[in-house]
C-alpha positions in Angstrom: 22.9 1.4 0.4 20.1 0.1 2.5 16.3 0.4 2.0 14.6 2.5 4.8 11.0 1.3 4.0 9.3 -1.5 5.8 6.6 -2.0 3.1 6.2 -1.1 -0.5 4.7 2.3 -1.4 2.5 2.9 -4.4 1.7 5.9 -6.5 -2.0 6.6 -5.9 -3.4 9.9 -7.1 -6.7 9.1 -5.4 -9.3 11.5 -3.8 -9.9 11.2 -0.1 -11.6 13.0 2.7 -9.8 13.8 6.0 -12.0 14.4 9.1 -11.4 14.8 12.8 -12.5 12.0 15.2 -15.8 12.9 16.7 -16.9 15.2 13.9 -15.8 18.6 12.9 -14.6 20.0 9.6 -13.7 17.8 6.7 -11.1 18.4 4.0 -10.8 17.0 0.5 -7.3 15.9 -0.3 -5.4 13.8 -2.8 -3.6 10.6 -1.7 -0.4 10.8 -3.7 1.4 7.8 -2.2 -0.2 4.8 -0.5 0.9 1.8 1.5 -0.7 -0.7 3.9 0.8 1.3 6.8 0.0 4.8 5.7 -0.1 7.4 3.0 1.1 10.8 1.8 -1.6 13.4 1.2 -1.5 16.7 -0.7 -4.0 19.4 0.2 -5.1 21.7 3.0 -6.7 20.4 6.2 -4.5 17.8 7.8 -4.3 18.1 11.6 -1.1 19.0 13.3 1.7 16.5 13.7 0.8 13.9 16.3 -3.0 14.4 16.0 -5.4 11.7 14.9 -7.7 11.9 11.9 -10.0 9.7 9.8 -9.0 9.0 6.2 -11.9 7.9 3.9 -11.3 7.0 0.3 -13.4 5.1 -2.2 -12.2 2.4 -4.5 -14.3 0.2 -6.8 -17.6 1.1 -5.0 -16.0 0.3 -1.6 -15.1 2.7 1.0 -11.9 2.4 2.9 -11.8 4.2 6.3 -8.7 4.3 8.4 -7.8 6.1 11.6 -4.4 7.7 11.2 -1.9 9.8 13.0 -0.2 12.7 11.3 3.5 11.8 11.2 4.8 14.9 9.4 3.7 18.0 7.5 5.6 20.3 5.2 5.1 23.9 3.9 4.0 22.6 0.4 0.7 21.2 1.7 1.9 17.6 2.0 1.5 15.4 5.1 2.4 11.8 6.0 -0.2 9.8 7.8 0.5 6.5 9.7 -2.6 4.2 9.8 -3.7 2.9 13.1 -5.0 -0.7 13.3 -8.1 -1.1 11.1 -10.9 -3.7 10.7 -10.2 -6.7 8.6 -12.5 -5.7 5.7 -10.8 -2.3 5.3 -7.3 -3.9 5.6 -8.1 -6.4 2.9 -9.6 -3.7 0.6 -6.6 -1.6 1.1 -4.3 -4.5 0.2 -6.4 -5.1 -3.0 -6.2 -1.4 -3.9 -2.4 -1.3 -3.4 -2.0 -4.4 -5.6 -3.6 -2.4 -8.6 -1.2 0.6 -8.2 2.2 1.3 -9.7 5.1 0.8 -7.3 6.9 4.0 -6.2 10.6 3.9 -6.8 12.6 3.0 -3.7 14.8 5.6 -2.0 17.8 4.5 -0.1 20.1 5.9 2.7 23.8 5.8 2.4 25.3 2.7 4.0 27.0 3.0 7.3 30.5 1.9 6.5 
C-alpha cells in the first residue's frame, strides 16, 4: 500500500472563522484536521467547491490567516480547504502550531499490482 498524502496531517480541534474575500458574512467553524497545505473544517458556512475564502485561527496569542480554496464539501458539514501561498510569518506560525499537535493516522490506497 502506498501513502497518498504529501505532508503530515494533525488532529486540531481548533476554533476558526471563515470569511469571504472582500468582506461579507463570516462563519465560526472547527478545524478538525490541519496541515501546512490545508485543513478540514466542520461547520456551516464554507463557500462552494472551487471558491476562495479566508481562514483565521488564533494560536498562542497569534493570529494565523490563510487564503484557501474549497477542495471538497460533504453533506455532514465538513469541507476540505487547500491553503494558497501565505506570508512567511503566517507560514512559520502554522508550522509551529502543527508541531504541537498529535499526528493523524495515515490512510493508504491499495497498491497497484
